[in-house]
C-alpha positions in Angstrom: -8.0 -11.1 14.5 -5.9 -13.8 12.9 -2.2 -14.4 13.5 -1.6 -13.8 9.8 -3.4 -10.4 10.1 -1.2 -9.3 13.0 2.0 -10.4 11.2 0.9 -8.5 8.1 0.2 -5.4 10.2 3.6 -5.5 11.8 5.4 -5.8 8.5 3.3 -3.0 7.0 4.0 -0.7 9.9 7.8 -1.3 9.6 7.7 0.2 6.0 6.8 3.7 7.4 7.3 6.1 4.6 9.2 6.1 1.3 10.5 9.2 -0.5 9.6 9.0 -4.2 11.3 11.1 -6.8 8.5 10.5 -9.2 6.3 12.5 -6.9 8.7 15.4 -6.7 10.4 13.9 -3.6 7.2 13.6 -1.6 6.9 10.8 0.9 4.5 8.0 0.4 3.2 7.0 3.9 2.3 3.4 4.8 0.0 4.0 7.7 -3.1 2.5 9.4 -5.4 4.0 6.9 -3.6 2.3 4.0 -3.5 -1.0 5.9 -7.2 -0.7 6.6 -7.8 -0.2 2.8 -6.0 -3.6 2.2 -8.1 -5.4 4.7 -11.5 -3.9 4.4 -13.9 -2.8 1.7 -15.6 0.6 1.7 -14.8 3.6 3.8 -14.8 1.8 7.1 -14.4 -1.5 8.7 -17.9 -2.7 7.9 -16.9 -5.4 5.6 -13.7 -7.4 5.6 -12.2 -8.4 2.3 -11.9 -12.2 1.7 -8.7 -13.4 3.4 -7.2 -14.6 0.0 -7.7 -11.2 -1.5 -6.1 -9.5 1.6 -3.2 -11.9 1.4 -2.7 -11.1 -2.3 -2.8 -7.4 -1.7 -0.4 -7.6 1.3 1.9 -9.9 -0.8 2.2 -7.2 -3.5 3.4 -4.5 -1.0 7.1 -5.3 -1.3 6.8 -4.9 -5.1 5.0 -1.5 -4.7 7.7 -0.3 -2.3 10.5 -1.4 -4.7 8.7 0.3 -7.6 8.2 3.6 -5.6 11.9 3.6 -4.8 13.0 2.9 -8.4 10.9 5.5 -10.1 13.4 8.1 -11.2 11.2 10.8 -12.7 7.5 11.7 -12.9 5.8 9.9 -15.7 4.3 11.8 -18.6 0.6 12.5 -18.3 -1.6 11.8 -21.4 -4.8 13.4 -22.1 -7.4 11.6 -24.2 -10.3 13.3 -26.0 
């Protein structure tokens, strides 16, 4: 496992969970399963994502956290026919 991978895992682990009012106050949990989703394709660890793709995904996490914290209300759902 690369040094970058270990640093990304530690930063991800520190997020823990975030309460999101847009989801009726439910907590969004940043756990090992989510980190695995960023690093690997499919349901298991059979195939690693390309490193550049993983770095892009991990780099977007701070924006996702900020967005989850800022969402004041549930968004309206639309139904298309």
